[in-house]
C-alpha positions as CSV (number, residue, x, y, z in Angstrom):
1,M,6.2,49.3,-31.1
2,N,4.1,52.6,-32.1
3,N,1.6,52.8,-34.4
4,S,4.0,54.8,-37.1
5,N,6.2,51.7,-37.3
6,F,3.1,49.1,-38.1
7,T,2.1,51.7,-40.6
8,Y,5.2,52.1,-42.2
9,I,6.0,48.2,-42.2
10,Y,2.4,48.0,-43.6
11,Y,3.0,50.1,-46.3
12,I,6.6,48.0,-47.6
13,M,4.9,44.8,-47.1
14,Y,2.0,46.3,-49.6
15,K,4.0,48.1,-51.7
16,R,6.6,45.0,-52.3
17,N,3.6,42.1,-52.5
18,I,4.7,40.6,-49.1
19,L,1.7,41.1,-47.7
20,F,0.1,38.7,-50.3
21,S,2.3,35.4,-48.5
22,L,0.5,36.5,-45.2
23,I,-3.0,36.6,-46.1
24,K,-2.7,33.4,-48.4
25,T,-4.9,31.3,-46.7
26,T,-8.3,32.7,-44.5
27,K,-6.4,31.7,-41.3
28,S,-3.1,34.1,-42.1
29,Y,-5.7,36.7,-43.4
30,L,-7.4,36.9,-39.8
31,L,-4.0,36.5,-37.7
32,V,-2.3,39.4,-39.9
33,I,-5.6,41.7,-39.1
34,I,-5.0,41.3,-35.6
35,V,-1.3,41.7,-35.3
36,I,-2.0,44.7,-37.2
37,I,-4.8,46.3,-35.5
38,A,-4.2,44.9,-31.8
39,P,-1.4,47.6,-31.1
40,L,-3.7,50.1,-32.5
41,I,-6.2,49.6,-30.4
42,G,-4.4,48.6,-27.3
43,F,-1.5,50.1,-25.3
44,S,1.4,51.0,-28.0
45,Q,4.8,51.3,-26.6
46,Q,8.3,51.6,-27.7
47,E,9.9,50.0,-25.1
48,P,9.5,46.3,-23.6
49,E,7.2,45.6,-20.9
50,F,7.6,43.1,-17.7
51,T,5.3,41.5,-15.8
52,Q,7.3,41.0,-13.0
53,Y,8.0,44.6,-13.1
54,M,8.3,44.9,-9.1
55,Y,11.7,42.9,-9.5
56,N,13.0,45.0,-12.4
57,R,12.4,48.7,-11.1
58,L,15.9,50.1,-12.3
59,S,14.4,49.4,-15.8
60,Y,11.6,52.1,-15.2
61,N,13.1,54.6,-12.9
62,P,16.9,55.6,-12.9
63,A,16.4,57.4,-9.2
64,Y,16.0,52.9,-8.3
65,A,19.9,52.8,-8.3
66,G,21.8,51.6,-5.7
67,S,18.5,51.8,-3.5
68,N,18.9,48.1,-2.3
69,G,22.2,49.1,-0.6
70,A,23.7,46.0,-2.4
71,M,25.5,45.6,-5.7
72,C,22.8,43.5,-7.7
73,L,23.0,41.6,-10.8
74,T,19.7,41.0,-12.7
75,G,18.3,39.0,-16.3
76,F,15.2,39.0,-17.7
77,Y,14.0,36.9,-20.3
78,R,10.3,37.5,-21.7
79,N,8.6,35.5,-24.6
80,Q,5.4,37.2,-25.6
81,W,2.3,35.7,-27.2
82,M,4.5,32.1,-27.7
83,G,3.6,30.4,-31.2
84,L,2.4,33.7,-32.8
85,K,3.1,33.7,-36.4
86,L,2.7,36.5,-39.2
87,T,1.9,33.2,-41.2
88,D,0.9,29.9,-40.8
89,I,2.9,29.3,-44.7
90,K,5.2,25.8,-44.0
91,G,8.6,27.6,-42.9
92,G,7.3,30.8,-41.3
93,K,9.2,32.3,-38.5
94,P,7.6,33.4,-35.4
95,S,6.8,36.8,-35.0
96,T,6.6,37.0,-31.7
97,P,8.4,39.6,-29.0
98,Q,11.3,38.1,-27.2
99,T,13.1,40.7,-25.0
100,L,16.5,39.9,-22.9
101,N,17.1,42.3,-20.4
102,F,20.6,42.8,-18.2
103,S,20.9,45.3,-15.4
104,F,23.2,46.0,-12.6
105,D,23.3,48.4,-9.9
106,F,25.0,49.5,-6.9
107,P,25.9,52.1,-3.9
108,I,28.6,54.6,-4.4
109,K,29.1,56.5,-0.8
110,F,31.2,59.5,-1.9
111,L,28.5,60.0,-4.9
112,H,25.6,60.0,-2.2
113,G,23.8,57.7,-4.5
114,G,23.7,54.6,-6.7
115,L,25.1,53.9,-10.3
116,G,23.3,51.3,-13.0
117,A,23.4,50.2,-16.5
118,T,20.8,48.4,-18.2
119,I,21.3,46.3,-21.8
120,I,17.9,45.2,-23.2
121,S,17.6,43.2,-26.8
122,D,13.9,43.6,-28.1
123,K,12.4,41.5,-31.0
124,I,9.4,41.7,-32.7
125,G,9.3,39.4,-35.8
126,Y,11.6,41.6,-38.4
127,W,12.0,44.7,-36.1
128,N,14.8,44.8,-33.7
129,Q,15.7,47.1,-30.7
130,T,18.5,47.7,-28.7
131,F,18.8,49.7,-25.8
132,V,21.8,50.6,-23.4
133,K,20.8,52.9,-20.7
134,I,23.2,54.5,-17.8
135,D,21.4,55.5,-14.7
136,Y,22.7,57.7,-12.0
137,A,20.7,58.5,-8.6
138,Y,21.5,60.8,-6.1
139,R,19.8,60.0,-2.6
140,F,19.1,61.8,0.3
141,E,18.2,60.4,4.1
142,L,15.0,61.3,5.3
143,P,13.6,60.9,9.3
144,T,11.2,58.1,7.4
145,G,13.1,56.9,4.8
146,N,15.1,57.9,1.7
147,L,14.6,60.1,-1.4
148,A,16.5,59.6,-4.8
149,F,16.0,61.6,-7.7
150,G,17.7,60.3,-10.7
151,L,19.0,60.8,-14.8
152,E,19.2,58.0,-17.5
153,A,21.4,58.4,-21.1
154,Q,20.2,56.0,-23.2
155,L,21.6,55.3,-26.6
156,F,19.1,52.5,-28.8
157,S,19.3,51.0,-32.2
158,S,16.6,50.2,-34.3
159,A,16.2,48.2,-37.2
160,I,14.2,46.3,-40.0
161,D,15.5,42.9,-40.5
162,F,14.3,42.1,-44.3
163,A,16.0,38.8,-44.0
164,N,12.6,37.7,-41.6
165,L,10.2,38.9,-44.5
166,V,8.7,36.7,-46.9
167,G,8.0,37.7,-51.0
168,S,5.1,36.6,-53.1
169,D,7.7,35.2,-55.5
170,Q,9.0,32.9,-52.1
171,I,5.9,31.0,-51.8
172,N,5.1,27.7,-54.2
173,E,2.3,25.8,-55.0
174,L,2.4,23.4,-51.9
175,D,2.5,26.9,-49.4
176,E,5.9,26.1,-48.9
177,I,8.7,29.2,-48.7
178,L,11.7,28.8,-50.7
179,A,15.0,30.0,-50.1
180,T,15.5,33.3,-51.8
181,S,13.3,36.2,-53.3
182,R,13.6,38.3,-56.6
183,D,12.9,41.6,-54.6
184,P,15.8,43.3,-54.4
185,V,14.7,44.7,-51.0
186,L,14.5,41.2,-50.0
187,R,17.6,39.8,-52.0
188,D,20.4,42.7,-51.1
189,A,19.1,44.5,-48.0
190,S,19.2,42.6,-44.9
191,Q,18.8,44.8,-42.8
192,Q,17.8,49.0,-42.1
193,N,19.0,50.5,-39.1
194,D,19.5,53.4,-37.2
195,F,21.0,54.9,-33.7
196,L,19.5,57.7,-31.8
197,F,20.2,58.9,-28.2
198,D,17.9,60.1,-25.5
199,L,17.3,61.1,-21.4
200,G,15.0,60.3,-18.9
201,F,14.7,61.3,-15.3
202,G,13.1,59.6,-12.2
203,A,12.2,60.5,-8.2
204,Y,12.0,57.4,-5.7
205,Y,11.0,57.0,-2.3
206,Q,11.3,54.2,-0.1
207,I,10.9,53.0,3.6
208,P,12.9,50.1,3.5
209,G,11.1,46.8,3.9
210,K,7.6,49.0,4.4
211,F,7.2,51.1,1.3
212,Y,7.8,52.3,-2.2
213,A,6.9,55.0,-4.7
214,G,8.3,56.8,-8.0
215,F,7.9,58.6,-10.9
216,S,9.8,58.7,-13.9
217,S,9.9,59.5,-17.6
218,S,11.8,58.3,-20.3
219,K,12.4,59.5,-24.0
220,L,12.4,62.8,-23.0
221,M,13.9,64.4,-26.4
222,E,11.7,62.3,-28.7
223,A,14.5,61.3,-30.7
224,K,13.4,61.0,-34.7
225,S,15.2,58.6,-37.1
226,E,13.7,59.9,-40.7
227,K,15.7,56.4,-41.9
228,L,13.3,54.4,-40.2
229,K,10.4,56.4,-39.9
230,W,10.1,56.6,-36.5
231,E,9.9,59.1,-34.0
232,D,9.9,58.5,-30.1
233,K,6.9,59.0,-27.6
234,R,7.6,60.4,-24.5
235,H,6.9,58.0,-21.5
236,Y,5.7,58.5,-18.0
237,Y,5.5,55.7,-15.3
238,L,4.0,55.7,-11.7
239,L,5.7,52.7,-9.4
240,A,4.5,52.3,-5.8
241,G,4.6,49.4,-3.8
242,Y,3.7,48.1,0.0
243,E,5.3,45.4,2.4
244,W,2.8,44.2,4.8
245,T,3.8,41.3,7.6
246,I,0.2,39.7,9.0
247,P,0.6,40.0,12.8
248,A,-0.9,36.9,13.7
249,Y,1.1,35.1,11.3
250,P,4.7,37.1,11.0
251,E,6.2,34.4,8.8
252,F,3.5,35.7,5.8
253,R,3.8,39.0,3.8
254,V,1.6,40.7,1.5
255,L,3.7,42.4,-1.0
256,P,0.6,44.4,-3.7
257,S,1.9,46.8,-6.1
258,A,0.8,48.5,-9.1
259,L,2.6,50.4,-12.2
260,A,0.7,52.8,-14.3
261,K,2.3,53.9,-18.0
262,F,1.6,56.8,-20.1
263,I,2.7,58.1,-23.6
264,E,2.5,61.6,-24.8
265,P,-0.5,62.0,-26.8
266,D,0.0,62.0,-30.2
267,E,-1.1,64.6,-32.9
268,T,-4.9,63.2,-32.3
269,G,-4.9,64.1,-28.8
270,Y,-5.1,60.4,-28.0
271,V,-3.5,59.6,-24.7
272,N,-2.3,56.1,-24.2
273,Y,-2.2,54.6,-21.2
274,Q,-1.5,50.9,-19.3
275,I,-2.0,49.5,-15.9
276,N,-1.0,47.0,-13.7
277,A,-2.0,45.7,-10.4
278,S,-0.4,43.0,-8.4
279,A,-0.6,40.8,-5.2
280,L,1.5,38.7,-3.8
281,I,1.7,36.7,-0.6
282,E,5.8,35.7,0.5
283,Y,6.6,32.8,3.0
284,N,9.1,33.4,5.4
285,Y,11.0,35.8,2.9
286,M,11.6,32.5,0.8
287,F,8.8,31.5,-1.4
288,W,6.3,33.8,-3.1
289,G,3.5,34.1,-5.5
290,G,0.6,36.0,-6.5
291,V,-1.7,37.1,-9.3
292,N,-1.2,40.6,-11.9
293,Y,-3.8,42.0,-13.9
294,R,-2.8,44.1,-16.9
295,I,-6.1,46.2,-17.8
296,Q,-7.9,45.0,-20.9
297,D,-4.5,43.1,-21.8
298,A,-3.5,39.8,-19.5
299,I,-4.1,38.1,-16.1
300,S,-0.7,36.6,-14.9
301,V,0.2,33.9,-12.2
302,L,3.7,34.7,-10.4
303,G,5.8,32.7,-8.6
304,G,9.6,32.6,-7.1
305,L,12.0,31.9,-4.5
306,T,15.0,33.3,-2.4
307,L,18.2,31.3,-1.8
308,G,21.0,33.1,-0.4
309,G,21.5,36.1,-2.7
310,F,20.0,34.8,-5.6
311,K,16.4,35.3,-6.4
312,L,14.4,33.4,-9.2
313,G,11.0,34.1,-10.4
314,M,8.5,32.9,-13.4
315,S,5.4,34.2,-14.6
316,Y,2.9,33.1,-17.2
317,D,0.2,35.7,-18.8
318,I,-3.2,34.6,-20.0
319,P,-4.7,37.2,-22.5
320,I,-8.1,38.4,-22.3
321,T,-7.5,39.7,-25.6
322,R,-8.1,38.6,-29.4
323,L,-4.9,36.9,-28.6
324,K,-5.9,34.7,-26.0
325,P,-4.5,31.3,-27.7
326,Y,-0.9,32.8,-27.2
327,G,0.3,33.2,-23.7
328,S,3.4,34.7,-22.6
329,F,6.7,33.6,-20.6
330,E,9.1,35.3,-18.6
331,L,11.7,34.3,-16.5
332,F,14.3,36.4,-14.1
333,V,17.2,35.5,-12.1
334,R,18.7,38.0,-9.2
335,Y,22.0,38.0,-7.6
336,C,22.9,40.7,-5.1
337,F,25.4,40.9,-2.3
338,K,26.9,43.8,0.1
339,V,29.5,46.1,-1.1
340,E,31.9,46.5,1.6
341,N,33.1,50.7,2.1
342,Q,36.7,50.2,2.0
343,P,38.6,52.9,3.8
344,K,39.6,55.6,2.1
345,P,43.6,55.8,1.3
346,P,45.5,59.0,3.1
347,T,46.2,61.7,0.7
348,S,49.7,62.8,2.7
349,Y,52.2,60.8,4.4
350,R,54.8,61.8,7.1
351,N,57.9,60.2,7.6
352,T,57.9,58.9,11.8
353,R,60.4,60.5,13.9
354,M,62.4,57.7,15.5
355,N,64.0,58.1,19.0
C-alpha cells in the first residue's frame, strides 16, 4: 500500500471519529503510530512481497513464463506481521497483510516461448486487492543459454471494506466492540471498490541449471482511481541467481540469489527501493535451507524439500524494525510435469490408391 492510500484511510478515520477507537489506550496509540508511520519511512509497495521470491519468479517477471520447460502450478500463502492488530480492544480484528498467490506457466513450442497466469489476493486489514495477470514470453535460443522477452496484462481490483472499521460509538465502557455503528459510512457502506488495468514487460536470461537474471517493470500505465484516491506507481525489478555445485561434495549445491525493487519517484523526488539477498544450500536436489536478508526490514530463515514433481517450501521472517514482535510466515507448494509435444496433425489428406 502506498503513502497516498494510508493518508486517505487516515483522513477517513479522523473525519468519522474512527481513529478514537484505535487510540483509546496508550498501547493502541503507539501501535497506530507504528502502523501508519512505518510504511511511510520504509519500502512502500503496491504489490505483495515474497521472501521465497526465487521460487516465485513469474510474479516479478513475465518473461519467465515457460522457462522451466514444463507445466508448473504454484501456490503461495503469506501471513505478514502475525498477531498485529490496529486496536487491542476486545473483538478487534487482525490487520496483518495476508496474501494468496496462485500461478501456472508452461512452454508453447509453436509460439516460440511460454504462457503464464497469476491470481493474487492481498488483504491488509480493511484494504483488499485482487490481481489477475496474463503473461506471454518469446524465447530465443543462444549458444550459452536462452533469452526471453515478456509482456503482461494486469487487471486488478482495489477495495476498502468498511465492515472492518470500528466507530467510536461502538466501544462500550468495558472496551468491547458493539455490533453496529450509527455512522452511516460504517452502517450502510460495506465496501467501496474500483477496477484498474495496467501493463508490464520483462527480459529474462538463463543458463539452465547454472545462472539466471532478469529485469522487469510493472504498472507501466500508472493507472489512477479517483474513487479510491489511488494512483499506481511504476515498479522496477532486478532478479538474479546462481547455482554452484561444490566440486568436493557434488551432492551439495549453493544457491545465492538477489532481488532489488525500485518504485518510480514521487512528487518529492524520493526514490523508494528494497533489496533482498539470499543464500541457500541444497542437498541431493531434495532438501534445502538458508537465509534471506531484506535490507532495513527483516532476516528470514528458509527451508524445503522436493519429492518427485512436488516442491514444498516455508520461511519465517524476523523483523529488525519496530515491528520486531510480529514475525511473518510464508508457505508455498509447487508441482511441475513435462508436457509432451504432440505431433502436428496433417492439414490435407489424399486417398490411397489400391493396386
